[in-house]
C-alpha positions in Angstrom: 53.4 -10.8 -10.3 53.6 -14.3 -11.6 50.6 -16.3 -13.0 50.7 -18.6 -10.0 50.3 -15.7 -7.6 47.5 -14.1 -9.5 43.9 -14.6 -8.2 41.1 -13.7 -10.6 37.4 -13.5 -9.9 34.7 -13.4 -12.6 31.6 -11.7 -11.3 29.1 -12.3 -14.1 30.4 -15.2 -16.3 26.9 -16.1 -17.4 27.0 -13.1 -19.7 29.5 -15.0 -21.9 27.0 -17.8 -22.6 28.4 -21.0 -23.8 31.9 -19.5 -24.6 34.5 -21.4 -22.7 36.5 -19.9 -19.8 39.2 -22.6 -20.2 41.7 -20.0 -21.5 41.5 -18.5 -18.0 40.9 -21.4 -15.7 43.6 -23.4 -17.4 46.2 -20.7 -16.9 45.3 -18.8 -13.7 43.8 -19.3 -10.3 40.2 -18.3 -11.1 37.0 -18.2 -9.1 34.0 -18.0 -11.4 30.5 -16.6 -10.4 27.7 -16.9 -12.9 26.0 -13.8 -11.6 26.7 -11.4 -8.8 24.1 -9.2 -7.0 25.0 -5.7 -5.8 25.0 -6.8 -2.2 27.5 -9.6 -3.0 30.2 -7.6 -4.8 32.4 -6.5 -2.0 32.5 -10.0 -0.4 33.3 -11.6 -3.8 36.2 -9.3 -4.7 37.9 -9.7 -1.2 41.4 -11.1 -1.6 41.5 -11.0 -5.4 44.0 -9.1 -7.5 42.0 -9.1 -10.7 38.2 -8.6 -11.1 36.6 -9.4 -14.4 33.2 -7.8 -14.9 30.9 -7.4 -17.9 28.1 -5.4 -16.4 28.4 -5.7 -12.6 28.8 -2.2 -11.2 32.0 -1.3 -9.4 31.3 2.1 -8.0 33.3 4.2 -5.5 31.9 2.4 -2.5 33.2 -0.9 -3.9 36.6 0.4 -5.2 37.3 2.3 -2.0 36.2 -0.5 0.3 38.6 -2.6 2.5 37.6 -5.6 0.5 39.2 -4.1 -2.5 42.6 -3.7 -0.7 44.3 -6.4 -2.9 42.8 -5.3 -6.1 45.4 -4.5 -8.8 43.4 -4.7 -12.1 39.8 -4.3 -13.2 39.3 -6.2 -16.4 36.2 -4.8 -18.1 35.0 -7.6 -20.4 33.2 -5.2 -22.6 33.9 -1.9 -24.4 31.7 0.4 -22.4 33.0 1.3 -18.9 30.0 3.2 -17.5 29.6 0.5 -14.9 33.0 1.4 -13.3 33.8 4.5 -11.4 37.0 5.4 -13.3 37.8 8.3 -11.1 37.7 6.1 -8.0 39.9 3.6 -9.8 42.5 6.2 -10.6 42.5 7.5 -7.0 43.3 4.0 -5.8 45.9 3.5 -8.6 43.9 0.5 -10.0 44.2 0.3 -13.8 41.1 -0.5 -15.9 41.5 -2.3 -19.2 38.6 -2.8 -21.6 38.0 -4.5 -24.9 37.3 -2.1 -27.8 35.9 -3.2 -31.1 35.2 -6.9 -30.4 31.5 -6.7 -31.2 31.7 -4.2 -34.1 30.6 -6.8 -36.7 27.9 -8.3 -34.5 26.3 -5.0 -33.4 26.5 -3.5 -36.8 24.9 -6.6 -38.4 22.1 -6.5 -35.8 21.6 -2.8 -36.4 21.1 -3.5 -40.1 18.7 -6.2 -39.2 16.6 -3.8 -37.1 16.7 -1.2 -40.0 15.5 -3.9 -42.4 12.7 -5.0 -40.0 11.5 -1.4 -39.7 11.6 -1.0 -43.5 10.1 -4.4 -44.4 8.0 -5.6 -41.4 9.2 -9.1 -42.2 8.6 -10.3 -38.6 5.0 -9.1 -38.7 4.4 -10.9 -42.0 5.8 -14.1 -40.5 3.5 -13.7 -37.5 0.6 -13.2 -39.9 1.3 -16.6 -41.4 1.7 -18.3 -38.0 -1.8 -17.0 -37.1 -3.2 -18.5 -40.3 -3.7 -15.2 -42.1 -2.2 -16.2 -45.5 -4.6 -19.1 -46.2 -7.5 -16.7 -45.6 -6.3 -14.3 -48.3 -8.5 -13.9 -51.3 -5.3 -13.4 -53.5 -1.8 -14.8 -53.6 -0.2 -12.1 -51.6 -0.8 -10.2 -48.4 0.3 -6.6 -48.2 -1.0 -5.6 -44.8 2.1 -3.8 -43.7 4.0 -1.1 -45.6 7.4 -2.0 -47.1 10.0 0.6 -48.0 13.1 0.3 -50.1 16.3 1.4 -48.4 18.1 2.5 -51.5 18.4 6.2 -51.6 17.3 6.6 -47.9 19.6 8.6 -45.6 21.1 6.9 -42.6 22.4 9.2 -39.8 25.1 7.7 -37.7 25.7 9.2 -34.3 28.9 7.8 -32.9 31.4 7.0 -35.7 33.6 4.5 -33.9 34.2 0.8 -34.8 30.5 -0.1 -34.7 29.3 3.1 -36.4 31.8 2.7 -39.2 30.9 -0.9 -39.8 27.2 -0.2 -39.8 27.8 2.6 -42.4 29.7 0.2 -44.6 26.9 -2.3 -44.5 24.2 0.3 -45.1 26.1 1.6 -48.2 25.8 -1.9 -49.6 22.0 -1.5 -49.4 22.3 1.8 -51.3 21.7 4.1 -48.4 23.3 7.5 -48.2 25.3 8.0 -45.0 25.2 11.1 -42.8 27.9 11.2 -40.1 27.4 13.4 -37.0 30.1 15.3 -35.2 30.9 14.1 -31.7 28.0 15.1 -29.4 29.1 17.9 -27.0 32.3 18.6 -28.8 33.5 22.2 -28.3 35.6 22.2 -31.5 34.0 22.7 -35.0 32.8 19.5 -36.7 35.5 17.8 -38.9 35.1 18.1 -42.6 32.5 15.8 -44.0 30.5 15.6 -40.7 27.3 17.3 -39.7 26.1 18.6 -36.4 23.8 16.2 -34.5 20.9 18.5 -35.2 21.6 18.5 -38.9 21.7 14.7 -38.9 18.4 14.5 -37.0 16.7 16.9 -39.4 17.9 15.2 -42.6 18.0 11.4 -41.9 15.3 8.9 -42.7 16.9 6.5 -40.2 19.0 7.6 -37.2 21.3 5.0 -35.5 23.0 5.6 -32.2 26.5 4.2 -31.6 28.0 6.7 -29.2 29.1 5.9 -25.6 27.1 7.1 -22.6 28.8 10.2 -21.2 27.5 13.4 -19.5 27.3 14.9 -22.9 25.2 12.1 -24.4 22.9 11.2 -21.6 19.3 11.9 -22.9 20.9 13.1 -26.2 17.6 12.2 -27.9 15.1 14.1 -25.9 11.9 15.9 -26.7 13.7 18.7 -28.5 15.8 16.3 -30.6 12.8 14.1 -31.5 11.1 17.2 -32.6 13.8 17.8 -35.2 13.3 14.4 -36.8 11.0 13.8 -39.7 7.6 12.3 -38.8 8.5 9.6 -41.4 11.9 8.8 -39.7 13.0 5.9 -37.6 15.3 5.7 -34.6 17.6 2.8 -33.8 19.6 2.4 -30.6 22.1 -0.5 -30.0 24.4 1.6 -27.8 23.1 2.6 -24.3 19.5 3.0 -23.2 20.1 6.3 -21.4 21.0 8.0 -24.6 17.3 8.4 -25.1 14.7 10.2 -23.0 12.3 7.2 -23.0 9.2 9.1 -21.9 9.7 11.6 -24.8 10.2 8.7 -27.3 7.1 6.9 -26.2 5.1 10.1 -26.5 6.5 10.8 -30.0 5.6 7.2 -31.1 2.1 7.4 -29.7 1.4 10.7 -31.4 2.9 9.5 -34.7 5.5 12.3 -34.6 8.0 9.6 -35.3 7.4 6.6 -37.7 9.1 4.0 -35.5 11.9 3.0 -33.3 14.0 -0.2 -32.6 15.8 -0.5 -29.3 18.2 -3.2 -28.2 19.0 -1.3 -25.0 16.9 0.5 -22.4 17.5 2.5 -19.3 17.3 -0.5 -16.9 18.4 -4.0 -17.7 16.9 -6.4 -17.1 13.8 -4.3 -16.9 11.0 -4.6 -14.3 7.7 -5.8 -15.7 6.3 -2.3 -15.4 9.2 -0.6 -17.3 7.7 2.1 -19.6 9.5 0.8 -22.7 8.5 -2.8 -22.1 4.9 -1.8 -21.6 4.9 0.5 -24.7 6.4 -2.3 -26.8 3.4 -4.5 -26.0 1.0 -1.7 -27.0 2.6 0.1 -29.9 3.1 -1.4 -33.4 5.9 1.1 -34.2 8.2 0.2 -31.3 10.5 -2.9 -31.6 12.5 -3.9 -28.5 15.1 -6.7 -28.3 16.9 -7.8 -25.0 20.4 -6.3 -25.4 21.6 -9.1 -27.6 23.1 -7.2 -30.6 26.6 -7.8 -29.2 26.3 -11.5 -28.5 27.3 -13.4 -31.7 29.3 -16.4 -30.7 32.3 -15.1 -32.7 32.1 -11.8 -30.8 32.0 -13.5 -27.4 35.0 -15.6 -28.3 36.9 -12.4 -29.4 35.9 -10.7 -26.1 37.3 -13.5 -24.0 40.5 -13.8 -26.0 41.1 -10.0 -25.7 40.3 -10.0 -22.0 42.8 -12.8 -21.5 45.4 -10.8 -23.4 44.7 -7.8 -21.3 45.3 -9.8 -18.1 48.5 -11.3 -19.5 49.7 -7.8 -20.4 49.1 -6.8 -16.8 51.2 -9.8 -15.6 54.0 -8.5 -17.9 53.6 -5.0 -16.5 52.3 -3.6 -19.8 49.4 -1.3 -20.5 47.0 -2.8 -23.0 43.6 -1.2 -23.8 43.9 0.9 -20.7 41.1 3.4 -20.1 42.0 4.5 -16.5 
């Protein structure tokens, strides 16, 4: 198929922020939608050969629909593909390409920022100053919130892919000891140098999740898993919200059975106003929540779009590139 024949539709281009789509619109026939609601998906893919999605769900009802009759490629403009029914895509013979590794630096850096915030409470000290608390101090310093040094602390990494490896490298620079877990749900014995997930949870002072969402990892951190962690330990999640049983986490934080948690992802995004994690973050001083932004450094978004364009060009040239289905 030539470039002139190819019709591409972007379903949620707003997720790329201010990164330019010129590399697509200047080369191909593209239709760009900033956002697409679930009820609009089938209509918007009708007649297109390539669908580019970041988080819009393409489930079996979409992929098997008459509107998807012309669909030849699903270009996932992300690493995770849990928003796509890969089985349905295979059944229809529609390849799915993704973009691995583009946000490793951005997410790892943000992970370390969350670890530092949990350890230093810098944000709370800044807020204290904004509220006028420093000038009311009887001495030169305020030490309202505990600060801990990270050197010598153990960081457990669950999910040792591109992001997990980069986070581990950064943490070593802070003097942390790294514990690497075996793949959750793996039938084979743990590779040399890796620990079981349970051993990591028991030993780590900080546990950071970087694994994909699969049937084996859904609710990986549940009441039992949280019970294995030290009461002084912290949990960080910059991967997928459904890795954690949120009700169990909130209970552990309220009961001080866990020192704290920092989450950049939750089970429903964007959350409704009454989402339990959102409500808990307003009430608990040991829960930090950010709005799924760890991946979004400008450099990462540019890499993402470059790689997505390369994937589409590979499809035009009848080549497999970053194919996941």
